[in-house]
C-alpha positions as CSV (number, residue, x, y, z in Angstrom):
1,X,-8.9,-3.5,-30.5
2,X,-6.2,-5.5,-29.4
3,X,-3.4,-4.3,-27.3
4,X,-0.1,-4.5,-29.1
5,X,3.4,-4.2,-27.5
6,X,6.0,-1.8,-28.6
7,X,7.2,-4.1,-31.3
8,X,4.0,-4.9,-32.5
9,X,4.0,-8.7,-32.4
10,X,1.9,-9.3,-29.5
11,X,-1.7,-9.3,-28.5
12,X,-2.7,-8.7,-24.7
13,X,-5.4,-10.7,-23.4
14,X,-7.2,-10.2,-20.0
15,X,-8.1,-13.1,-17.8
16,X,-10.7,-12.9,-15.2
17,X,-9.8,-15.7,-12.7
18,X,-11.0,-17.8,-9.6
19,X,-9.4,-20.4,-7.6
20,X,-9.4,-22.2,-4.2
21,X,-6.2,-21.2,-2.7
22,X,-6.1,-24.2,-0.3
23,X,-3.5,-26.3,-2.1
24,X,-1.4,-23.6,-3.8
25,X,1.9,-21.8,-2.6
26,X,0.2,-18.6,-3.5
27,X,-0.2,-16.7,-6.8
28,X,3.5,-16.2,-7.9
29,X,5.5,-18.8,-9.8
30,X,8.2,-20.6,-7.5
31,X,10.5,-23.1,-8.4
32,X,9.5,-26.4,-6.8
33,X,6.2,-25.1,-5.8
34,X,2.7,-25.5,-6.9
35,X,1.3,-21.9,-7.7
36,X,-1.5,-20.3,-9.5
37,X,0.6,-18.4,-11.8
38,X,2.7,-21.9,-12.6
39,X,-0.3,-23.8,-13.2
40,X,-2.1,-21.2,-15.5
41,X,1.1,-20.4,-17.5
42,X,1.6,-24.2,-18.0
43,X,-2.1,-24.3,-19.6
44,X,-1.5,-21.2,-21.6
45,X,1.8,-22.5,-22.9
46,X,0.2,-25.9,-23.9
47,X,-2.5,-24.1,-25.9
48,X,-0.4,-21.5,-27.6
49,X,2.8,-23.4,-27.7
50,X,5.0,-20.6,-26.4
51,X,6.3,-19.7,-23.1
52,X,3.9,-17.2,-21.4
53,X,4.2,-15.0,-18.4
54,X,1.1,-13.7,-16.4
55,X,0.7,-10.2,-14.8
56,X,-1.9,-10.0,-12.0
57,X,-3.9,-7.5,-10.4
58,X,-2.9,-8.6,-6.8
59,X,-0.5,-11.5,-5.8
60,X,-2.3,-13.5,-3.3
61,X,-0.6,-15.4,-0.4
62,X,-0.6,-19.3,0.1
63,X,-3.9,-20.5,1.0
64,X,-5.8,-17.3,-0.2
65,X,-8.6,-17.6,-2.6
66,X,-10.0,-15.5,-5.3
67,X,-13.3,-15.3,-7.2
68,X,-12.4,-12.0,-9.0
69,X,-8.7,-12.0,-9.8
70,X,-7.4,-10.4,-13.0
71,X,-4.4,-11.0,-15.0
72,X,-3.1,-10.2,-18.4
73,X,-0.7,-12.0,-20.8
74,X,0.9,-11.1,-24.2
75,X,0.5,-13.6,-26.8
76,X,2.5,-13.6,-30.0
77,X,0.2,-12.4,-32.8
78,X,1.1,-15.6,-35.0
79,X,0.2,-17.9,-32.0
80,X,-3.3,-16.3,-31.3
81,X,-5.0,-18.4,-33.8
82,X,-4.5,-21.4,-31.8
83,X,-7.0,-20.0,-29.4
84,X,-9.7,-20.6,-32.0
85,X,-11.6,-23.6,-32.6
86,X,-11.6,-25.5,-36.0
87,X,-15.3,-25.0,-36.5
88,X,-16.1,-21.4,-35.2
89,X,-19.5,-20.5,-33.4
90,X,-20.3,-17.2,-35.0
91,X,-22.5,-16.2,-31.8
92,X,-19.9,-17.1,-29.4
93,X,-17.5,-14.4,-27.9
94,X,-14.1,-14.5,-29.5
95,X,-12.3,-16.5,-26.9
96,X,-15.3,-18.5,-25.4
97,X,-13.6,-21.7,-26.9
98,X,-10.4,-20.9,-25.3
99,X,-12.3,-20.6,-22.0
100,X,-13.9,-24.0,-22.3
101,X,-10.8,-25.5,-23.5
102,X,-8.9,-24.3,-20.4
103,X,-11.8,-25.6,-18.3
104,X,-10.8,-29.1,-19.6
105,X,-7.0,-28.6,-19.0
106,X,-6.9,-26.8,-15.6
107,X,-7.2,-28.7,-12.2
108,X,-10.6,-28.3,-10.4
109,X,-9.2,-25.6,-8.0
110,X,-8.7,-23.1,-10.5
111,X,-11.0,-21.6,-13.6
112,X,-10.4,-19.0,-16.0
113,X,-14.1,-17.3,-16.1
114,X,-13.4,-15.2,-19.2
115,X,-10.9,-14.0,-21.7
116,X,-11.0,-11.1,-23.9
117,X,-8.6,-9.0,-25.9
118,X,-7.4,-6.0,-23.6
119,X,-8.1,-2.5,-24.5
120,X,-5.2,-0.3,-25.6
121,X,-3.2,0.6,-22.1
122,X,-4.6,-2.0,-20.0
123,X,-2.3,-3.4,-17.4
124,X,-3.9,-5.7,-14.7
125,X,-1.7,-4.4,-12.0
126,X,-0.9,-0.9,-12.7
127,X,-4.3,0.1,-14.3
128,X,-6.4,-1.1,-11.1
129,X,-8.1,1.4,-9.1
130,X,-9.1,-0.7,-6.4
131,X,-8.8,-4.3,-5.1
132,X,-11.7,-5.7,-3.0
133,X,-11.3,-8.8,-0.4
134,X,-13.5,-10.4,2.1
135,X,-12.6,-12.1,5.2
136,X,-14.9,-14.7,6.7
137,X,-15.1,-16.1,10.2
138,X,-17.7,-18.6,11.7
139,X,-18.1,-18.3,15.5
140,X,-20.4,-21.5,15.6
141,X,-20.0,-23.7,18.6
142,X,-19.8,-26.7,16.2
143,X,-17.2,-24.9,13.9
144,X,-17.6,-24.3,10.1
145,X,-20.0,-25.9,8.1
146,X,-18.2,-28.6,5.8
147,X,-18.6,-27.1,2.5
148,X,-17.5,-23.8,3.6
149,X,-14.3,-25.3,5.8
150,X,-11.7,-24.5,3.1
151,X,-13.1,-20.6,3.1
152,X,-14.1,-20.0,6.4
153,X,-12.1,-19.6,9.5
154,X,-13.8,-21.1,13.0
155,X,-13.4,-18.5,15.6
156,X,-13.6,-20.2,19.1
157,X,-14.1,-16.9,20.9
158,X,-16.9,-14.3,20.9
159,X,-16.4,-11.3,18.8
160,X,-17.9,-7.9,19.3
161,X,-18.7,-6.5,15.7
162,X,-20.0,-3.1,16.7
163,X,-16.6,-2.8,18.4
164,X,-14.7,-3.8,15.6
165,X,-16.9,-1.5,13.0
166,X,-16.0,1.3,15.3
167,X,-12.3,0.9,15.3
168,X,-12.4,0.4,11.6
169,X,-13.3,3.6,11.0
170,X,-10.3,5.0,12.5
171,X,-8.1,3.0,9.8
172,X,-10.0,4.6,6.8
173,X,-8.3,6.9,4.7
174,X,-4.7,7.5,3.2
175,X,-2.1,6.1,5.9
176,X,1.2,4.6,6.3
177,X,0.4,0.8,7.0
178,X,4.1,-0.2,7.9
179,X,2.8,-1.7,11.3
180,X,0.5,-4.0,9.3
181,X,2.8,-5.0,6.3
182,X,5.7,-7.5,6.0
183,X,8.8,-5.7,5.0
184,X,9.6,-5.6,1.2
185,X,12.7,-3.9,-0.2
186,X,11.8,-0.9,-1.8
187,X,8.2,-1.3,-1.5
188,X,5.9,1.6,0.0
189,X,3.7,1.1,2.8
190,X,1.4,4.1,2.0
191,X,-2.2,2.9,0.9
192,X,-5.6,4.2,0.9
193,X,-7.9,2.0,2.6
194,X,-11.6,3.0,1.2
195,X,-13.6,0.3,2.9
196,X,-13.4,-1.8,6.2
197,X,-16.5,-2.9,7.7
198,X,-18.1,-6.0,9.3
199,X,-21.5,-7.7,8.9
200,X,-22.8,-10.6,11.0
201,X,-25.3,-12.9,9.8
202,X,-26.2,-15.5,12.5
203,X,-22.7,-17.2,13.3
204,X,-21.0,-16.1,10.1
205,X,-19.1,-12.6,10.4
206,X,-17.8,-11.1,7.1
207,X,-15.2,-8.2,6.7
208,X,-15.2,-6.3,3.3
209,X,-12.1,-4.7,2.8
210,X,-11.1,-2.1,-0.2
211,X,-8.0,-0.1,-0.9
212,X,-6.4,1.2,-4.1
213,X,-3.8,-1.4,-3.2
214,X,-2.6,-3.7,-0.3
215,X,0.9,-4.4,0.9
216,X,2.2,-7.9,1.9
217,X,0.0,-9.2,4.6
218,X,-1.9,-6.1,4.9
219,X,-5.6,-7.3,5.2
220,X,-4.5,-10.6,7.3
221,X,-2.9,-8.1,9.6
222,X,-6.0,-5.8,9.7
223,X,-7.9,-8.8,10.5
224,X,-5.9,-9.9,13.3
225,X,-5.6,-6.6,14.9
226,X,-9.4,-5.9,14.6
227,X,-10.5,-9.5,16.0
228,X,-8.0,-8.7,19.3
229,X,-10.5,-5.6,19.7
230,X,-13.5,-7.7,19.0
231,X,-12.3,-10.1,21.7
232,X,-11.9,-7.2,24.1
233,X,-8.2,-7.9,24.4
234,X,-7.3,-4.7,22.9
235,X,-8.5,-1.3,23.1
236,X,-9.3,1.5,20.4
237,X,-6.2,3.6,21.0
238,X,-4.0,0.9,20.6
239,X,-5.0,0.3,17.1
240,X,-4.8,4.1,16.3
241,X,-1.3,4.2,17.7
242,X,-0.2,1.3,15.1
243,X,-0.6,3.8,12.4
244,X,2.3,5.8,13.8
245,X,4.8,2.9,13.6
246,X,7.7,2.7,11.1
247,X,7.9,-0.9,11.2
248,X,5.5,-3.9,11.2
249,X,4.4,-4.6,14.9
250,X,5.0,-8.0,16.6
251,X,2.2,-7.8,19.0
252,X,-0.5,-9.2,17.3
253,X,-1.5,-12.4,15.4
254,X,-1.9,-12.4,11.4
255,X,-5.4,-13.9,10.8
256,X,-5.3,-17.3,9.0
257,X,-5.2,-17.1,5.1
258,X,-8.1,-19.5,4.2
259,X,-10.7,-16.9,5.3
260,X,-9.5,-14.3,2.9
261,X,-11.0,-14.2,-0.7
262,X,-10.1,-11.6,-3.5
263,X,-13.4,-10.7,-4.9
264,X,-12.9,-8.0,-7.4
265,X,-10.6,-5.4,-9.2
266,X,-12.2,-2.1,-10.7
267,X,-10.4,-0.4,-13.4
268,X,-11.1,3.1,-15.0
269,X,-12.6,3.6,-18.6
270,X,-10.7,2.5,-21.4
271,X,-9.7,6.1,-22.3
272,X,-8.3,6.6,-18.8
273,X,-6.2,3.3,-18.6
274,X,-2.7,4.7,-19.6
275,X,-3.3,7.6,-17.4
276,X,-3.8,5.5,-14.4
277,X,-0.6,3.4,-15.0
278,X,1.3,6.8,-14.6
279,X,-0.2,7.5,-11.5
280,X,0.1,4.2,-10.0
281,X,3.8,4.2,-10.8
282,X,4.6,7.2,-9.0
283,X,6.1,6.4,-5.6
284,X,4.1,8.3,-2.8
285,X,6.3,10.1,-0.5
286,X,6.3,9.8,3.2
287,X,3.2,11.2,5.1
């Protein structure tokens, strides 16, 4: 069942997207900048011959990657037939031909992996339950292997993964993360951090980070703070103290963007999508 907007004239599509963020100025469309939303919007507009606007689960910053980004787009009902091939293959999913076509149109650093009709009530941003990221670091003396160099950050100093895991547990739960977020007028910095842990595999160290939502620069700030602990430059009580700050702290470095990849977004069952939107749109009061 297609999702139709209030005037009954549009069909909402869900897009599952992957991209190498190295050469993008982030997700959001910006005049004079190459962005993921801009490149995807141009490709979809070419196919459907109408201007389109994508809404995304989580806006990523310049240099940040994704393997599991989700967006939606509303296509005029009278234009949707332009997604179909001249000779349909009955066994193919409805929009598989469109996915293949976009694969030919889009540049190599962005892929639309799947397209489906969105269920009624679906909103890529406001229906989401949680977002998942990973951050990858290499402590190899020779640096990062060439095939991973765009996605893994070389780290020149040893890191104590046990210490980082111990302090990470202090940050889990519902907190005001103002000290970890760039200020955005009218935005809340109260978030529920559901997962934050570190795993070492030889020289490769991977952080897994999950929250109901993230504010601007939050993940990279968390990584910057915890690597300071891993280098033994900061102690546990310093990190805990940051949770009480009313504004972003300026005594730590934000981790480089290229180590960060958005790997997934979770949504409720179709019958709970609309309810989730109402919950998400309620601004949390101060803690």
